[in-house]
C-alpha positions in Angstrom: 6.0 -45.0 -68.4 6.9 -41.9 -70.5 4.2 -39.9 -68.9 5.6 -40.5 -65.7 9.1 -39.1 -66.9 7.4 -36.0 -68.4 5.5 -35.6 -65.1 8.7 -35.9 -62.6 10.4 -33.2 -65.3 7.7 -31.0 -65.0 7.5 -31.3 -61.1 11.5 -30.7 -61.3 10.8 -27.4 -63.5 8.4 -26.0 -61.3 10.2 -26.7 -58.0 13.5 -24.8 -59.6 11.1 -22.1 -60.9 9.5 -21.6 -57.4 13.2 -21.2 -56.2 13.7 -18.6 -58.3 11.7 -15.9 -56.7 13.6 -16.1 -53.4 16.9 -15.2 -55.6 15.1 -11.9 -56.9 16.3 -10.2 -53.6 20.1 -11.3 -54.0 19.9 -10.7 -57.8 19.5 -6.8 -56.9 22.7 -6.8 -54.9 24.6 -8.7 -56.9 26.0 -5.9 -59.7 27.1 -4.0 -56.6 29.1 -7.0 -55.3 30.4 -7.5 -58.8 31.5 -3.9 -59.0 33.2 -3.8 -55.6 35.2 -6.9 -56.3 36.4 -5.7 -59.7 37.4 -2.2 -57.7 39.0 -4.2 -55.1 41.0 -6.2 -57.5 43.9 -3.7 -57.7 44.4 -3.1 -54.1 44.6 -6.9 -53.7 47.2 -7.1 -56.3 48.9 -4.3 -54.7 48.6 -5.8 -51.2 50.0 -9.3 -52.5 53.2 -7.6 -54.1 53.8 -5.6 -51.1 53.6 -9.1 -49.0 55.8 -10.5 -51.4 58.4 -7.5 -50.8 57.8 -7.8 -47.2 58.8 -11.4 -47.3 62.1 -10.7 -49.5 63.1 -7.6 -46.8 62.5 -10.3 -44.0 65.0 -12.7 -46.1 67.5 -10.1 -46.6 67.4 -8.7 -42.8 68.3 -12.1 -42.1 71.2 -12.2 -44.2 72.3 -8.8 -42.8 71.9 -10.0 -39.2 74.0 -12.9 -39.9 76.7 -10.9 -41.1 76.5 -8.5 -38.4 77.2 -11.5 -36.1 80.1 -12.5 -37.8 81.5 -8.9 -37.9 80.9 -8.8 -34.2 82.5 -12.0 -33.5 85.7 -10.9 -35.8 85.7 -7.4 -33.9 85.4 -9.3 -30.8 88.5 -11.5 -31.6 90.5 -8.5 -32.9 89.7 -6.4 -29.6 91.2 -9.8 -27.5 94.2 -9.9 -29.8 95.0 -6.2 -29.5 94.8 -6.5 -25.7 97.0 -9.5 -25.6 99.4 -7.6 -27.8 99.4 -4.5 -26.0 99.8 -6.2 -22.9 103.0 -8.0 -24.4 104.5 -4.9 -25.8 103.9 -3.1 -22.5 105.8 -6.0 -20.9 108.5 -5.7 -23.3 108.8 -2.1 -22.6 109.1 -3.1 -18.8 112.0 -5.5 -19.9 113.6 -3.0 -21.9 113.4 0.0 -19.2 114.8 -2.7 -16.8 117.5 -3.6 -18.6 119.0 0.0 -19.6 118.3 0.5 -15.7 120.5 -2.5 -14.9 123.3 -0.9 -17.3 123.4 2.6 -15.8 
């Protein structure tokens, strides 16, 4: 039984060793791939930081948009109020002018 286990182990080692030959072609490209990945690490980190900054800018833009909409609503309300006040003042001026005209 021990001979069977040793034989099976030897067969596994041979199978693994036979596969190593197919990896030789890949092994030659590996240093270049590793160098390229290392050189791109800083770029990826910068892009990640830029993406975070962009997200922060989008959030800030939403806050600014909300503030502008609030100010636009306030300005619209003020314009309406000024128009109503102007109309009331014009009416008051007409009434005053009419009252003075009646006295003369």
